N, C-alpha and C positions, 0 to 999 in steps of 0.2 A: 447158505445152509446154516442152521442153528445147532449143529451137533455139539459144539463146544459148550453151549449154554445148558443143554439138557443134562450132561454128566455133573456140571456144577450144581444144578438144582437138585439132582439125585443125591449128591454128596451132602448138601445142606440139610436135606430131609433125613438122611441117615445119621447125621451128627446131632440131631435134636436129643437132649437128654430125656431119660425116662423120668417119671415122677420120683423124687428122692425116697418116698416111703416104699415104693415098689422095689427099690434096690435092696432094702434090708428086711422086707416083710413086716415092717412096723405099721402102726395105725397112721392114718393120714395127718394127724395132729402132731406128730413127733418131728420137731425141726432137726435137720441133719446138716452136718458140715461136710463139704466135699473138698478134698485136698488133691491137687494135681501132683503126679510123680512122673519122672521121665528118666530115660537112660540112653545115651548115645556114646558108644564105646570110645574111650580116649578123649572125649570132648566135653561131655555134660552128664552130670548125675544129679538128680533131684529125688532124694529118698528119705524114708523114715529111719531114724535111729531107734526110736521107741514109739509105742503107741499101738493100740489094739483096735483096728478098724472093724466096724460091723460088717463091712463088705468091701472088697477090692474088685474093681472092674478093669479088665484089660481092654484099652481103647484101640490100640494097634500095637505094632511090634515094639515101639519105643515108649509109649505112653500108657499110664495107668491112672486110676482115680480111686483113692481111698475114701470111704464114707464113714464118718464118725457120729456117734450119738452125743447129745448134749452133756457137757461136763468131762468128756474124754480128754485126757492129756496126751500130747504127742510132741515129738521132736523131729523137725525136718531139716535136712542138710542139703545145701546146694554147693556143688563143686563144678568149676568150669576150667578148661584148659585151652591153650592154643598150641601152635607148633613148637613153642619155646618152654612150655610148662604150665603150671597152675596160674590162673589169673584171678580166681575168685574162690574164697571159701566163706560160707555163710551158714550159721546155725540159728534156728529159732525153736524155742519151746513155747508151745501155745496150748490153750484150752478151748475146746469147742463150746459154743455159747447157746443159750436159749434166746428166743426173740426179745425177751425182757432185759437181757444182759447188754452192757455196753461192749460192743465188739469193734475191733479195728479192722479196717480193710487191708488185706494182705494179698499180694499177687499170688494167684494160684490157689487161694483158699476162699471158697464161696459158701455162705455169704460174708464170712469174716470169722475172726476168732479173737480171744483175749490173749494178747502177746505178753508172755511172762519174761522172756529172755530173748534178746537179739544181739548177736555179735558177728563180726566179720574179721577175716584175717587168720593166717595160719596159726599163730601163737594162741590167740583167744580161742579159736575153735578147738584146738588140741587141749587147752586147759579145761574146757567144759567137758570134752570127751573123757578126759582123765577123771573128772568128778563123777560122771555117769558111771564109768567103770568101777569107781570106788564104792558107789552106792550099790550097785549090783553085786559087788564082792561081799557086802554086808548081808546079802540075801534079801534086799528090799527092791521091789520092782520100781523102776524109774517113773512109771505112770502113777505110783502111789505117793510120790514125794510131795511135800507141802508146796503149794504155789508161792508162798512167801520166800521159800529157799531159792526158787528160780529167780525171783525178782531181786533178791539180795545178791545173788551171784552175778546177775547182769549189771547191777549198780556198781558192785565192786570191780568188775572188769572195766567198766566205763571210767571209774575214778583211778584205776590202776593201783588198787589196794590189794592186800593179801586176800586170797579167796578162802571162804569158809569151807569147812568140811561138813558133810551131812552125817550125823551120828545116829546110832540106835536110839539114844535118849531123845534127840530132837524129833525123830520120827514117832516115838511113843507119845511125846507131848502133842504132836500134830494129830495123831489118831484119837487121843483122849479129848482134845478140843473139838473134834468133829462130832463126838458122841454127846458131849454136854449141850443142854438146851441154850 
């Protein structure tokens, strides 16, 4: 009897993604970036620290999918633990791309994104989280921060140099540069 095959076939049909444009109500020509998120209590968390998804879909009890428009900035954190404690901390700041942009393939990010900052380890992730908290304390939304700052922060972490602070003056210079032709 093939009863085990028919539920699997039904599950595969149910798991087929909708057309991305239908998820946000956008036109068919708008390329979207889908970011996987998950939560398994005391074991695994894959979540957004900042970012404004156009839509979030609840896939099941533990998994969600956030959908971003081109150019959107986001920060995704991955935390894993076992019976003895934390085994992995990872933080990525990325920007959703258009089809013409150079994108990197990142697990759980479809079709990919521009990776601005990638760090692993407790000390490095906490250092970046402190910088994000400092930026938000200035009244600046982390999604509005200059991509160059995130790259610089990632490079400084990798080189084990002093980490830069994001200031109101730096932010004003970034906003002015965006307006100029």
